[in-house]
N, C-alpha and C positions, 0 to 999 in steps of 0.2 A: 713729357717722358718719351723715350724711344726704346727700340729693341735692345739697347745697350744697358738697360736697367739691370742692376745686379741683385743678388739674393737678399741683401740687407733691406731692399725696398719691398720685400714680399708682403709684409704686414700692411703697409700703406696701399699696395695694389689690391690686396684682398678686400680691404675696407672700401676702396673706391668702387670695385665691382659690386660689393654688397650694397653700397649706397645707390648705384645706378639701378640695380635689380629691384631695390625697394621702391624707387620712383617708378620703375616700369610696372611693378605690381599694383601700385596705386592707380596708375594710368589704365591698367588693364581692367580694373573694376568699372571705370567710366566707359571705356571703349566697348566692353561687353554689353552695355545697356544701350549703345547707340543704334538707332534704327538704320535700315538700309539706305534711305534717302540721305541721311547725314553722312554716312560712310561714302556713298557714291559722290556726294558733293565734294568731300575731301579728296577723293581720287581725281576728279576733274580739276580741282584747284592745284593739286600737286603737278598735274600735267601742264597746266597753264603757267605755273611758276617755273618749271623746267624750260618751257618754251621761251619765256621772257628773259631767261638768264643763261642762254646758250653760251655767250661769250665767256662768262665766268666758269662754266663747266668745262669748256674746251681749254681755257687757260690753265686750270688745275690739272686737267688730263695731260696737257703738253709738258708740264713739269714732271709728272710721273713717267711719261714716255722718255723724256730726255735723261732722267736719272737711270731708267732701265737700260737704255742704250749704252750709257757710260759704264754701267756695271756689267755689261756683257749678257744681258737677259736674252733668252732665245727668241727667235722670231715668232714662234708659236705663242709664247707668253705675251709678247708685245702685241700680237693680234688680239688676244683676249683682253688686254688692257686698254686698247685704243677705243676712243669715242670719236665720232664725227657727227655731222648733222643727220645723216641717214640713221645712225644708231640711236641718236636722241629721238628722232621721229619714231623709231621702233618702240622705245621706252614709253613715249606718250601714247602711242597706239595701244600698247599692252595695258596701260592704266585705263584707257577708255573701254577696252574689251572687258576688263575686270568689272567695271561699273555696270556693264550690261548683263552680267551673270547673276543668277539667283543668289541670295544671301543664304549660306548654309546654316547660320546660327538660328536655332529654334526649329529647324526642320525635323519632322517626326520620322524616325526610322521604322518604327513599328509600334503598335499599341493594341490593347485589348481590354475587355472587362472580364474579370474573373468571376467564377460562380458565386463567390462571397460578396460581390458588388464592388471590389476594388477596381479602380480605373487606372490602367498603366499606359505610360508613354515613354519611349526611349528617344531622346532628342539630341541633336548635335549642339555642342557648346564649345567655346574657344578652349584651346590648350592652356592659354594664360600668358606666361612670359617665355618667349622663344629666343634662344641664342643661336646665332649663325656664325660659323667660321669658314671663310673662303679666301681665295687669293687671286689677285690681279684681274678681278672681274667687276668693275664699277657698275655695269648694267645689272648685276645681281643685287646690288644695294637697293635699286629702285624696285626690281621685281619682288624681292622678299618683303620690303616695306609695304608695297601695294597689296600683296596677298595677305599679309598679316593684318593690315588694316581692315580689309573687307571681311576677313574671318573673325574679327574681334580680338586679335592678339596684339601684344606689344613685342618689340624686338630689341635685342642687344646685338650689334653688328660688329664683327671683327673682319674687316676686309683686307687686312694685311698691309705691310709697309709699301709694297709695290704700287698700290693704288691709293695711298694715304691722302694725297692732295685732292684727287678726284672725289673720293668718298667724303672728305670733309665738306666740300662744296655741296655735294648731292644731299647729304644728311641735313646740312644747314637749311637748304631750300625746302626739303620735306617738312622739317620741323616748323619752318616759317608758314608753310601752307596749312599745316594742322592747326596752328594758332589762329589763322585767318577764319577758319570755319568753326572755331570754338571747341576743338578737341585738344587733349593734352599733348604738348610737344614731346613729352617724355615717352610717348608711345613708340618713338623711334630714336634710339641712341646709338652712337658709335663708341667703340672702345679702343680704336687704333692708337690713340695717344698714350695708352698704357703698355704698348708694345707686346712682345711675346709673353712677358709675365702676366699681362692682362688676359691673354688667351688661356693661359694655364689656370688663372684664377676663375675664369668663366667656366672652364671644364670642371672645376671643383665646387661650383656654387650650387650644390644639391640642396633643395629646399628653398632656394631663392629663384632658380631658373627651372622651368618645368620640363623643357626638352631642348636638346642641342642638335643642330643639323650641320654637319660638315659638308663642304662642297669644294672639290678640287682634285688634285692628283692623289696617287696611291699613298705617298708618304704622309700628306696632311690628313687624309681620311683615317688611316691606320693609327696615327698619333692620337687623334681624338677618340676613336673607338677603344683603344687600349688604355688610355689614361683618364678618361672622363668618369666622374662619379654621377654627373647629371645623366639622365636617360638620353640615349642617342638614337636618332633615326639615321641609319647609315645610307648615304648616297654613294653610288659606286663609280669607280673608274670605268671607262668604256672600252674593254677589249671586244669590239663589235665585229661580228662575222657576217659575211654574205656568201651563200652557197648558190652557185650557178649549176642548175640541174642539166642533165643531158637534153631535155626537151626545151630548154630556154631559147626563145627566138632572139635574134640580134636586136630587133627593135625594142625589146624589153631590157635585155641584159646590159647592153652597152650604156645607155643613158642612166640606168639605175646604179650600176657600179661606179660610173664616173661621178655622179652626183653624191653618192654615199661617201666616196673618198675625197673628192676635190672641192665640193661646194664650200666647205669651211673646215679645214683640217684640225683646227685647234680646239674643237669641242668634243664632248664625250660621246656624241651619237655619230661621229664619223667612223666609217669602216676602217678596221685595222688588219683584218685577215680576210682573204678571199680564198674560198674553197671551190674547186672546179671539178665537176664530174669528168671522169676519164673519157667519156664519149660525147662531151659537149662540143659540138661543131663550132660554136661561137667563141671558144676559148682564145684562139690566136688574135681575133679581132678585139676582144675585151682587153687583153694584155697590151696590144699595140696602142690602143687608145689611151690607156693609163700611162704608158711610157711616153707617148707623144705629149701628154698633158703635164709632164714633168715629174711623174711619180716614180720613185725608185722601187723596184720589185725585189723583195727578199724571197727567192724562189727555192723550192725543194728540187730534187733531181729531175723529176718528171716535168715540173713546171718550167724548169730551165730549158728543156728541149722545145717547149712551145714558145718560149720567149727569146729564142736565139737572136742575137743582134740588137736586143732592146736594152734599156737601162736596168740592169740586174746586178744583184749580189747574191751569193749563196746564203740561204737561210740557216740560222743556228737554232739550237734548242730554245734559246731565250726569245727568239722572234715570235714564237707562238703565244707568248704571254705578255707581249709588249704593247702598251698604248703609246703609239708614236706621236700623236698630235702634230703630225707633220706630213710632208709629201712622201711617205713611205708606206708600203703595205706588204704584209707577209702573204705568200701565195703557195698553196699546196694543191696537188691533184689527188683526188680520192676515187676509190673504186665504185662507191655506191652512196645512197642517201644514209644508210646505216653508218658507214665510215665517216661521213660528214658530221652526223649527229654525235658520234663518239668523240670526234675531235673537238667539237664545240663543248661537250660536257667536260672534257679534260682541261680546257683552256679558257672557257668563257668567264667573264666577271659577272655574268648574270644581268647584263644591261639590255642589249638588243641583238637579236639575230634575225636575218632575212633570208628568204629563199626566192630565187627567180626560176619559174617553171611554168610549163604549159600542161602539166599533169596534175589533175585535181587530187588524185589519191596521194601523190607525193606531198603536195601542199598540206593536205589534211593531216598526214602523219607528222609532218614537221611541226605544225601548230599544236598537235596533241602531245607530242613527245618532248619538245624542247621546253625547258623550264627556265625561262628568263623573264625579266620584268616586261619586255615587249617582244612580240614575235610578229614579223612582217612578211606578207606574201606579195611579191611583185610590186614593190615600191621601195623608195630609198629609206635607209635607216635614219636619215635626217629628220624624219617625221616624228621621232620619239622626242617630243618637245611640247611643253605645256601650251604654248601659244598656238602651235600647229594643230593640236588636238582639241582646241576649243576651251582650254582651261584658263585662258587669259594670259597666264604666265606660269612660272613654276618656281618652287623653292629649290628644287633639285630633282634628280632621278633616283628614287629609292630602289636599291637592289636587295633589300631585306624582305622578309616574309611576314612582317607584322601588319599593323592596320594600313600602312601606307606602302604601296609598291608601284613602281613606275613614276611618271611625272607627278610631282606633288603640287596640286593646286589648292583651291579653297577648302574643299571637304577634307583633304588630307591634313590640314592644320586645325582640325577640330577633333574632339573626343566626344563621348556621349555621357549623358546621365539619365537615370531613371526618375521619372516623376510619378509618384504613387498617390492617388487621391482616394480618400475614403469617406465614410459616413459614420465613424465610430467603431469600425471593425477592430476586434482584438483577436490575437492568434489563440486558438483553442489548445 
């Protein structure tokens, strides 16, 4: 089946998703009982299997890239889609990192013995069956599968038509590795062959799927949030801000801003808006370095004066709310920290905000008053990443305010249950 499936197939697609979810549910009961050694062995085996099948992975990815280029896919999306040996190395490394992390399943959050003798424990347990909808990111296939496995969950993966060949190879290899170590292959299943109707059916599989995680651009995330009946953990687009304070020294501001914007533009933790204090002496140098690196500056009137002769266009109202995912950045000059924070509150997607400053009181206010999933002082926004923060990998960056916020690692894919042990107590 493909994305051209029509409405007459809806019943068949719903049944196919239900069948996959039922198999995932059965597999989740087995996986929830697996001990850490078994799960870690599976992670290592997946890494070894990927390493041994690089040619097949790259061949599948090349088909996706060729189709994307023929269809006029943007360079930003092609970059997200592309796999090479270095990125495969990164996937294997992330799996190894996950194996070295503590197993959250069974971990005690809190416990006590009540005056009546009841012994209480609140422990971490897997969510169960997790659905993931994402686009043009085959690396996410491995990341989510690995995190789900280590946290005792099973996954249904909709990676989108853009990465269909890559994901088909990767999921096949992951399933093969699971079987090698005696775990159910149905712990990881793809649904790309069911096309967009499959994604719609997944969103409506309440009672079959425990939670749904969308990861991608604004349109994809909002489509899932607005249409899903399955509970959703909302991951956010990254309208990420960097504020350069008046005290920011050049040796901090220039490399931080350059890295935040240019290290990899197609990801959600790349900087999209630069706010500069009106008295920041480093401003002309920062703007010149960005322009020299090939970044187009969308400048307000005051920033335009600082960036005269550089690669600029006049900023529009839409620029302050745009996630470019490309070599573009919106630039505004502000009068104060308060003005910078007001701008962020008005336009932020709640993902990541950073301040570059030598003033401790300014940094403390910024951390205290900015309400985003990650707030960074004197470092690149590119560190809002599960792997960089020691989580092994991530399912996504949650911008909601429920149990999971920021990079979603192992613990964020668990819920809790109360274990109450007694000796015949009854309630009076």
